[in-house]
C-alpha positions as CSV (number, residue, x, y, z in Angstrom):
1,X,47.4,78.7,210.0
2,X,45.1,77.4,206.7
3,X,42.1,77.9,208.1
4,X,43.0,81.7,209.2
5,X,44.0,82.6,205.7
6,X,47.6,83.0,206.8
7,X,49.5,80.6,204.5
8,X,50.2,81.8,200.8
9,X,51.7,79.9,198.2
10,X,54.5,81.9,195.4
11,X,54.1,79.4,192.3
12,X,56.8,80.2,189.2
13,X,56.8,76.1,188.8
14,X,54.7,75.9,185.6
15,X,56.3,79.0,184.3
16,X,59.8,77.9,184.5
17,X,60.0,74.3,184.2
18,X,59.2,74.2,179.9
19,X,62.1,76.4,179.8
20,X,64.6,75.1,182.5
21,X,66.4,72.6,180.4
22,X,67.4,74.9,177.6
23,X,68.4,77.9,180.4
24,X,70.3,75.3,182.4
25,X,72.5,74.5,179.2
26,X,73.8,77.7,178.9
27,X,76.0,79.6,181.7
28,X,73.0,80.6,183.8
29,X,71.4,77.8,186.3
30,X,68.0,78.0,187.6
31,X,65.1,76.3,189.1
32,X,61.3,76.2,189.1
33,X,60.2,77.3,192.4
34,X,57.0,77.0,194.7
35,X,57.1,78.7,197.8
36,X,54.8,78.7,201.0
37,X,54.5,81.7,202.8
38,X,53.5,82.4,206.4
39,X,51.7,85.6,207.1
40,X,53.4,86.7,210.9
41,X,51.4,88.9,213.4
42,X,53.6,91.8,212.1
43,X,51.9,91.7,208.6
44,X,55.4,90.3,207.0
45,X,55.7,87.2,204.9
46,X,57.9,84.2,206.1
47,X,59.1,81.6,203.9
48,X,58.5,78.2,205.6
49,X,59.0,75.6,202.7
50,X,60.5,76.2,199.4
51,X,60.2,73.3,196.4
52,X,63.1,73.2,193.9
53,X,62.2,71.6,190.7
54,X,64.1,70.1,187.7
55,X,62.9,69.0,184.5
56,X,63.2,64.8,184.7
57,X,66.3,63.7,182.4
58,X,64.1,61.1,181.1
59,X,62.0,63.9,179.6
60,X,59.0,66.2,180.4
61,X,56.2,62.9,180.5
62,X,57.8,61.8,183.4
63,X,57.3,64.9,185.6
64,X,60.0,67.2,187.3
65,X,62.8,66.0,189.8
66,X,61.6,68.1,193.2
67,X,63.0,68.6,196.2
68,X,61.4,70.5,199.3
69,X,64.0,72.6,201.4
70,X,63.0,73.8,205.1
71,X,64.3,76.8,207.1
72,X,67.6,75.8,208.8
73,X,69.6,78.0,211.2
74,X,72.9,76.2,211.0
75,X,75.3,73.7,209.0
76,X,75.1,72.9,205.5
77,X,71.1,72.9,205.8
78,X,71.1,76.6,206.3
79,X,73.1,77.2,203.4
80,X,71.0,75.4,201.4
81,X,68.0,77.6,202.7
82,X,69.9,80.5,201.7
83,X,70.4,79.3,198.2
84,X,66.9,78.3,197.9
85,X,65.8,81.4,199.2
86,X,68.2,83.2,196.4
87,X,66.2,81.2,193.3
88,X,62.9,82.4,194.8
89,X,64.0,86.0,194.7
90,X,65.6,85.6,191.0
91,X,62.2,83.9,189.9
92,X,60.2,86.2,191.7
93,X,62.0,89.1,190.2
94,X,61.9,87.5,186.7
95,X,58.1,87.1,186.7
96,X,57.4,90.6,187.9
97,X,59.7,92.2,185.3
98,X,58.4,90.2,182.3
99,X,54.9,89.2,182.8
100,X,53.7,91.3,185.6
101,X,54.9,94.7,184.5
102,X,55.9,94.2,180.9
103,X,53.3,91.8,179.6
104,X,50.8,92.6,181.8
105,X,51.0,96.5,181.7
106,X,52.6,97.4,178.9
107,X,52.1,95.1,176.2
108,X,48.3,94.2,176.8
109,X,47.6,98.0,176.8
110,X,49.0,98.5,173.4
111,X,45.9,97.2,171.6
112,X,43.5,99.7,173.6
113,X,45.8,102.7,173.0
114,X,45.4,101.8,169.1
115,X,41.7,101.1,169.1
116,X,41.1,104.4,171.0
117,X,42.9,106.4,168.6
118,X,41.6,104.6,165.5
119,X,37.7,104.7,166.4
120,X,37.1,107.5,169.2
121,X,37.0,111.3,168.8
122,X,39.7,113.2,170.5
123,X,36.3,115.0,172.2
124,X,34.9,111.5,172.8
125,X,34.3,111.3,176.6
126,X,36.0,107.6,177.0
127,X,39.1,109.1,175.1
128,X,39.4,112.0,177.4
129,X,39.0,109.6,180.1
130,X,41.4,107.1,178.7
131,X,44.2,109.7,177.3
132,X,46.2,110.5,180.1
133,X,46.7,107.0,181.2
134,X,47.6,106.4,177.7
135,X,50.1,109.3,177.3
136,X,53.6,107.9,176.1
137,X,52.9,104.6,176.5
138,X,53.7,103.8,172.8
139,X,56.7,105.4,173.0
140,X,57.8,104.1,176.1
141,X,57.0,100.5,174.6
142,X,58.6,101.3,171.8
143,X,61.9,102.1,173.2
144,X,61.7,99.1,175.3
145,X,61.4,97.2,172.1
146,X,64.8,98.9,171.0
147,X,66.5,98.2,174.0
148,X,65.4,96.0,176.6
149,X,63.1,93.2,175.1
150,X,65.1,93.1,172.1
151,X,66.9,90.0,171.1
152,X,70.5,90.1,172.7
153,X,69.1,93.3,174.8
154,X,69.5,94.2,178.4
155,X,66.7,91.9,179.4
156,X,68.2,88.6,178.1
157,X,71.6,89.8,179.2
158,X,70.7,90.5,182.7
159,X,67.5,88.6,183.6
160,X,67.3,84.6,184.6
161,X,65.8,83.3,181.4
162,X,68.5,85.1,179.4
163,X,67.7,84.7,175.6
164,X,64.4,82.7,176.4
165,X,62.9,85.6,178.3
166,X,60.8,86.9,175.5
167,X,59.5,83.2,174.8
168,X,58.7,83.0,178.1
169,X,56.5,86.1,178.4
170,X,54.8,85.0,175.5
171,X,54.1,81.5,176.7
172,X,52.3,83.2,179.8
173,X,50.8,85.9,177.4
174,X,48.8,82.4,175.4
175,X,47.0,82.2,179.0
176,X,45.7,85.7,179.4
177,X,42.2,86.2,179.0
178,X,40.7,89.7,178.9
179,X,37.7,88.9,181.6
180,X,40.1,87.6,184.4
181,X,41.7,90.8,184.8
182,X,38.8,92.6,186.1
183,X,37.1,91.8,189.6
184,X,36.0,89.5,190.8
185,X,37.8,87.0,188.4
186,X,40.9,88.6,189.5
187,X,40.6,87.8,192.9
188,X,39.2,84.3,192.7
189,X,42.6,83.6,190.2
190,X,44.6,84.7,193.4
């Protein structure tokens, strides 16, 4: 499977682990997850192993405490497998909404919208090319800041990282590098 390029890793370990101690002190409970997925003949991905990690009680320098969960069809192990998959889905949804969608779509485009409006005439060909893509971006982002990603807003009330959601997104943004978002760097990173 490895040689034929049919194994994939869904890795949210490093994104979540710095926040887990604080998240788990609240009513929310979470694990950092790594998942190995197998690409089946029908084109669907099947999870074949899930690593659940928590911060070490002796501190971050001791690494994480991790457990690998494997598929099971019966008994307690099947319930644990279902719970592990649920943690993966929660982390994947959180990462998608906060990082892939909000950060890598809405937030990172703002400087380009502002720069285009400040420095290019509305008649400039590049402005004309970009204008349809920028339409309503700033208004949508302003509304999101008022009700979705604000302190005690919808995201903090409903998403896993709770009050650490924006902080987690900011931590991911620190590693955001513009040239890595284009080909071929984007594909190489994957």
